Structure formats: structure tokens, C-alpha cells
C-alpha positions in Angstrom: -2.9 14.6 15.1 -2.1 14.2 11.4 -4.8 13.4 8.8 -3.8 11.0 6.0 -6.3 10.6 3.1 -5.9 7.4 1.1 -7.1 6.4 -2.3 -6.7 2.7 -2.8 -7.9 0.5 -5.6 -9.1 -2.5 -3.6 -9.5 -4.2 -0.3 -6.0 -5.7 -0.4 -4.4 -2.3 -0.6 -6.7 -1.1 2.2 -5.7 -3.8 4.6 -2.0 -3.8 3.8 -1.5 0.0 3.8 -3.7 0.5 6.9 -1.4 -1.9 8.8 1.8 -0.5 7.4 1.0 3.2 7.8 -0.2 2.6 11.4 3.0 0.6 12.2 5.2 3.4 10.8 3.2 6.0 12.7 3.8 4.2 16.0 7.5 3.7 15.2 7.8 7.5 14.6 5.6 8.3 17.6 3.0 10.0 15.4 -0.8 10.1 16.1 -2.7 9.8 12.8 -6.2 9.4 11.4 -6.8 7.5 8.2 -9.5 8.7 5.9 -10.3 6.2 3.2 -11.7 7.3 -0.2 -11.9 4.3 -2.4 -11.4 0.6 -1.8 -12.8 -1.0 -4.9 -13.2 -0.8 -8.7 -9.5 -0.6 -9.5 -7.0 2.0 -10.9 -9.4 4.0 -13.1 -11.8 4.6 -10.1 -8.9 5.7 -7.9 -7.9 8.3 -10.5 -11.5 9.5 -11.1 -12.2 9.8 -7.3 -8.8 11.5 -6.7 -9.6 14.1 -9.4 -13.0 14.9 -7.8 -11.5 15.1 -4.4 -8.8 17.5 -5.5 -11.4 19.6 -7.4 -13.5 19.8 -4.2 -10.4 20.9 -2.2 -9.6 23.6 -4.7 -13.1 24.9 -4.5 -12.9 25.1 -0.7 -15.0 22.1 0.0 -13.1 20.7 3.0 -9.7 21.2 4.4 -6.5 19.8 3.1 -5.3 16.7 4.8 -1.7 16.6 6.0 -1.0 13.9 3.4 -2.7 12.1 0.5 -1.5 8.5 -0.3 -2.5 7.1 -3.7 -2.2 3.4 -4.0 -2.5 1.4 -7.2 -0.8 -1.7 -8.6 1.8 -1.2 -11.3 -0.1 -4.0 -13.2 2.7 -4.6 -15.7 2.9 -0.9 -16.7 5.7 -0.3 -14.3 6.1 2.1 -11.3 7.2 5.0 -13.4 4.1 4.9 -15.7 1.7 4.6 -12.7 3.4 7.4 -10.8 3.3 9.6 -14.0 -0.5 8.9 -14.3 -1.0 9.9 -10.7 1.2 13.0 -10.9 -0.7 14.2 -14.0 -3.7 14.5 -11.7 -1.9 15.8 -8.5 0.9 18.1 -9.7 -1.4 21.2 -9.7 -2.7 20.7 -6.2 -1.4 22.2 -2.9 -2.0 18.8 -1.2 1.1 16.7 -0.4 0.8 13.5 -2.3 2.9 10.3 -2.2 2.3 7.1 -4.3 2.3 3.5 -3.2 2.7 1.5 -6.3 3.3 -2.2 -5.7 5.1 -3.8 -8.7 3.3 -5.6 -10.1 0.7 -6.3 -7.3 0.2 -5.7 -3.6 -0.1 -9.4 -2.8 3.6 -9.7 -3.7 4.4 -7.4 -0.7 2.7 -9.9 1.6 4.9 -12.7 0.3 8.3 -11.0 0.2 9.2 -11.7 3.9 9.1 -15.5 4.3 10.0 -15.3 8.0 7.1 -12.9 8.8 4.8 -15.2 6.8 6.0 -18.2 8.9 5.6 -16.3 12.2 2.0 -15.6 11.3 0.9 -18.8 9.5 3.3 -21.4 10.8 5.1 -22.0 7.6 7.2 -19.8 5.4 6.6 -19.1 1.7 8.8 -19.2 -1.3 10.3 -15.8 -2.2 8.2 -14.6 -5.1 9.8 -13.8 -8.4 8.8 -10.6 -10.2 6.7 -11.6 -13.2 3.9 -9.7 -14.7 0.9 -11.9 -14.9 -2.7 -11.0 -13.9 -3.8 -12.7 -10.7 -0.4 -14.4 -10.3 0.4 -13.1 -6.8 -3.2 -13.5 -5.6 -2.9 -17.2 -6.6 0.6 -17.5 -5.0 -0.7 -15.9 -1.7 -3.6 -18.3 -1.5 -1.4 -21.3 -2.3 1.1 -20.4 0.3 -1.6 -20.0 3.0 -3.1 -23.4 2.0 0.3 -25.0 2.2 0.4 -23.8 5.8 -2.8 -25.8 6.4 -5.1 -22.8 6.5 -8.0 -22.0 4.2 -8.1 -18.3 3.5 -11.6 -16.8 3.7 -10.7 -13.5 2.0 -7.9 -14.6 -0.4 -5.3 -14.2 2.3 -5.8 -10.5 2.9 -7.3 -11.2 6.3 -3.7 -12.0 7.4 -2.2 -8.7 6.2 -2.1 -6.8 9.5 -0.4 -9.7 11.3 2.1 -10.2 8.4 2.9 -6.5 8.3 3.4 -6.5 12.1 5.9 -9.4 11.9 7.8 -8.0 8.8 11.4 -7.1 8.9 10.8 -3.9 6.8 14.5 -3.5 6.0 14.8 -7.0 4.6 11.5 -6.8 2.8 12.3 -3.5 1.1 15.7 -4.8 0.0 13.8 -7.6 -1.8 11.2 -5.3 -3.4 12.2 -1.9 -4.8 8.6 -0.8 -5.0 8.1 -1.4 -1.3 11.4 0.4 -0.6 10.3 3.4 -2.6 7.1 3.7 -0.6 8.8 3.1 2.8 11.4 5.8 2.0 8.8 8.3 1.2 6.5 7.5 4.1 9.3 7.4 6.6 10.5 10.8 5.2 7.1 12.3 5.9 7.0 10.9 9.4 10.5 12.2 10.1 9.6 15.6 8.9 6.5 15.7 11.1 8.6 14.8 14.1 10.9 17.7 13.6 
């Protein structure tokens, strides 16, 4: 069994990545456990808790997981900048680390596959553009769910697992380079573990 430790900035990342990583693990016939370290308070809390976690590992407080996934939205800074910020913290560690950086926000990943959205909610959604505006994709997700005749109780994140299960990951990743980047890295890890 492989242990994956995840640092995520909010509940949306938690729900989306939990469903996606579990799906990929099944597709690669891998048995995993997910250890969550942060699911609130944003990017700066992720970085602070990641630093503390890595310090604790370096001091022998706990064993190294098989993989650490760090998830934070690009938030108009771009993938390269966010990855750089994470790598500044993780480069000196022996832990294997990959980054999940939705550009600009994780809610866009839920909207990128209209067919999956329709399979889950009964009505497709418009393919989202890629603009940088705070709360834009949260609003678009809520609007798309309401147009399907459903009132989202948790801003739409409650449908993440079902949408991820229905997604054509190849198509979705072609529409969103940040999703493609994460899928390529995660699939690479699972392929390596299978060898």
C-alpha cells in the first residue's frame, strides 16, 4: 500500500483531488491511503504547514510518505510561479513531491468536461474561458448547477466525486493544460509504482 500525503488549500481541492487520485489509483491497480494535512486557509497556510511537515520529517518525526502532493490555485500568478514557490520549500527534502496547480482555480477543472457535467447534473455547462478573476469559477460552477435545476448546498463541490468519475480525462486535459500537467505527473508516479 502506498501512502500519499496531500497539502491542499481548501475543501474544493480536497474533494476534487481525493476523487481524481483515487480514480487514477484504481485505473493503475494501486492501493493507496490518503493523508490530508490542510484543507482550509489558502495558499500561505499550505506553504507554512508544508514547511513544518518537512522539518518534522528531516528531524525523524515520522516516516516519509511515498508521495507528497501540494495543491494550490495559480490565482492569476501562473503555474510556473506557484510551482517555484512550492519547490523553494521542497527542493531540499528527500520526499517525492508533485504539484497540482489549477490555473487559475480548481473549480475550472470541474467545468472543463461538459459531457461529464451533463452526465451528473442532467445538463451540460459552457466550456469555461481562462480568465483571471477572483471567485469567477466558483460563480460559474454555481450558475451551471442552478441552470441544471439544482441548488448547490456546498457551492457545487458536493458533486466533485461524481463529475470526476464521469470525466473523459483525455479530453479534459486537452482543454486545460494545468490539469494535463498534473495528470501526466500523477500517472507517471502510478506507472512507476506498477513496475
